[in-house]
N, C-alpha and C positions, 0 to 999 in steps of 0.2 A: 793430812790435807793435800789435795791434788794441786799440782801446778796448773796454771791457766794461760792460754794464749790471750793476747791483749786486743785482738781484732784483726781485720784484714788489711795487709799492706798493699797487695797488688794481685792482679790476675795476669795470666799469659794466655793469649789466643793465637791460633794458627789460622791464617787467612790465605786464600789463593792469590791475592794481589795485595801484599802488605803495604806497598806504597799508597795505593788507593785508600785502604783502610786508615792509614795514618793521616792522610789528608782530611778524611772525614772527622776523625777524633780531634784533630788540631783546628780545622777551620770551621767546623759546624758544632761539634760537641764541646769545644772550647778547652781542651787540654793543651799542654805545651810540650813540644818535643824536647827531650833531654839529650839523647845521644843515639847514634846508630852504631852498634857493635856487631860486626859480622853481618849476619842476616836478621838481627833482632833490632827493632825500633822501640825505644823506651820513651814513655810519655808520662808526665806528672800532672798532679793537680796543684792546688795552692797550699796544701799542707807541706810539712817538712819531708815527707817520704821521698826518697830518690825517684821513684816512679810508682804509678798506680796501675799502669797498663804496659805490657810487653807484647809486641806483635811479631810473630814469626811466620816463616813460609810454611803453608800447609802442603803436606805430601799426601793428598787425598782430600777428604771432606773438611770443611771448616770445623774448628773444635775449640772448646775451652780446655786448654792443656795443663793449666796449673792454677791453684789458689795458694797464695803465700800469706801466712800469718806472722804477726809480730810477737816477739818474746821480750821479756824485760832485760835479760842479760845472757851472757854465755852460759853461766851455770844453770839458768832456767832452761835454756835449750837442751843442755845435757839431761836434766831431770825429765823434761818433756819427751826426749828421745826414749827413755826407759819406759815411760807411760805408754807411748805409741807402740813401741816394739812388743809390748805385752799383748797387743790387739791386732797386729798385722805382721806377717813375715816379709812383706814388701816395704822395707824400711832400711835406708842406708845410715851408717853412723854419721854423726856430726863431723864437719870439716870446715876448713877455710874456703870461702867462696871467692872466685876470681872474676866473675862477670856481673853485670847489672849493678846492684847496690853493694856488692861485695859482702863483707861481714862473715858470719859464722852460722852454720845451720845444717839442716838435713832435709831430704825429701822422703815421701812415703805415699802409699796408695791406700785408700779406704776400701771397705768391703764392697761398695758399689762400683769401684774401678776409677774413681776420681783421683787425680794426682794433686798432692799438697806439698807445701814446704813450711818450715818454721825457721825464722832467722832472727838474729840479734847483732848488735855491734856493727851496724851497717854505715855506709857513707851517705848521709842525708844532706839536705839543703839547709842552709842557715836562714834563708828568707822564707817566711811562712806567714800565714794568716788569711782569713777569708777575703775574697774579692768578689764584688757583685757579678753575677752571671757567669761564674766560673766554678767548675766542680772542685771540691777540696780533696775528698778521698773516696774510696769505695766503702760505703757504709754497711752493705750486706750482700750476700749471695744466697739465692733461693734455689735449692736443688730438689728435683722430683725423685722420689724413691719408692720402690715397691715393698720395701721392708722397713717400716717406720721404727719398730722396736730395735732392730739391729743398727740402723743409721743413727738413731738417737743415742743408743748406748755408746757408740763409738765417739760421738761428739762429747758426751759427758765424761766417760771413763778415760778416754785417751787424751782428750784435749782440754778438759776442765770446764767445758761450757755448762751453764746453768739453764735448765728448761724454765722459761720465763712466762710464757703464755701459750694458749692453744685455742684455735678456732675449729670449726667443723672440717676445714680443709688443710690448715697450716699449723705447724709447731714452731715456736720462736725460741732461739737460744742466745743467751747473753754471754759475751766474753768478759774478760777482766777490764771492764770499761763502763762508763756511765751511759753509753748508748744502749738503748733498749735491746737491740738484737744485731748480731753480726752474721748469724746463719739462720736460715729458715728452711724447713723441710715441708714439702707438699706430698700429700698422700695420693699416689698415682700408680698405675699398673707397671710402668717401666721407669728406669733411671734415665733422666734427661736433665738438662739445665732448664730451670724455669726463667730466671733472669738475673742480671747483675745490676745493682743499684749504686749510682754515683751521687754523692751528697752535694747539694747546693747550699749556699749560705742561708737562704730564707725563701719564703713564698714568692716574693717578687722575682728572685733569680730563677726559680722553677718556671714561672710564667714566661719570663723573657726567653729562657732556653727553649721552652715548648714552642714559642712563636718563631724563633730562629729555625727550629727543626721544620716546622710547617713551611716556612719561606723557602727552604732548600728541598722540599718535596718529600719530607718524612712526616706523614700524618700521625696524630696521636692514636695509639691503638687502645688505650684505656686511660681515662682521666680527663681532666684534672680533678682530683678528689683528695680526701684525707682518710687514711687507714685508721682502724680502731686500736689494736694492741700497741703498735709502735708509734701511733700518733702522727706519722709523717705524711706530708703532702706528697702526691705522686703524679707522675705522667710517664706512660710507657710507650716505647717505640721499637721498631725493627730497624737496626742499624745495618751496616754493610753485611752482605750474605744473610740478612734477616736475623742477625744476632740480637737476642732480646735484652734491651737495656732500659734503665729507668733513671729519670731525674727525680731526686727526692730531697726533702728539706724538712727542717723543724722536727727532727727525730726525738721521740720522748727520752728524757734523761731520767735515770733511775739510780737508786742505791740499794743497800742491803735491806731496807725497810719495805721495798716494793713487794706487793702481794700479787703473785701470779693468779690469773683467772683462766677459766675453762671455756669450752665452746658455747655453753648456754649464756654466759655473761656477754660474750662478744657476738652474739647473734643479732643481725640487723632485721628490721621489720621487712615484710614482703615488698619486693620491688626496689629495695635500697641496696646499693653496692659500696657505699662509703659512709663516713660519719656525717658529711654534709647533706647527702641525699641528692647531689647534683650531677654526678657522673653517670654516663651511659654504661651498659654492660660491655664486657670485652668484645672486641671485634673478632670475627671468625679467623682473621689472619693471626691475631695474637694467640688464640687458642692453638692454632696449627704450629706456630713456631716454638711453642713451649714443649713440643715433642721432637724437635728436629736435632738437638745437639746432645748426643749420647756421650758417655765417658769415652775418652780417647782410647783407641785400640792399638795394640802393638804385637808384633810377632818376633820381636828381638829376643836374643838369649837373656837369661835371668840377670846377668851383670849389666845389661843395657836397658832394662825396663824403664818405663816412664816415671817411676818413683824417684829415679836418680836425678839430682840437680846437675 
């Protein structure tokens, strides 16, 4: 039996003006600043995770520089390391971590060039619990890939994800969690970021968050609606540097009895883009920004590659 990651702990993004980005994620998106360590700004949701977002200084174009998964224990990290190492040579051994949430973990890069980490035994918050109108965690990341079989095999074989549902354009992957999906792959010609989804406590919080975004000059690029496979309410936006982000809530909860479905099952009637049939199609801007954020590039020597934490 394969070991499985438990879901997404956090992401790291590189921005040309980290302070400006932090003000947005604190004052508009409604995260809380945890600490500033060196040039990195850490921000949390209302769950116990030390942080869900780390903002660093971009040396070039803005980028999604890392996705960090949660593991159940140090021993699970060690076992996952051997699973991952069998599928990529860009993988560092597990070690003690001294920044951010600390703990024990390792970094690696997938076949499309995205940087990841798996961590456990971290320093988390003791206060937790949903609060109205505030994000709790990052519930999923959607990546575009030109090679669905290769990217899917990596998620399943290296990280223990379960392929849980498939539509005409998307494939959903369940981590070791009741949440329907933590990773989503989109079938596209190039590898780019599709979006990052921040979970809100409920529909009312998604609506209030969307209203606050509009009040601050950030229009809804797609939504508000309800998706099919994951059952979640959604509202999509372009954040600072047009980084594609989503407020989501009421994610479908599943267990081992859940029966995955294919594209025919999840096909909407003509003219409909969500379960309710109320949302408009994607804006042209939303379509454009889904091709903007490619995997981070590096010309560093092998011992300094982006897979290293």
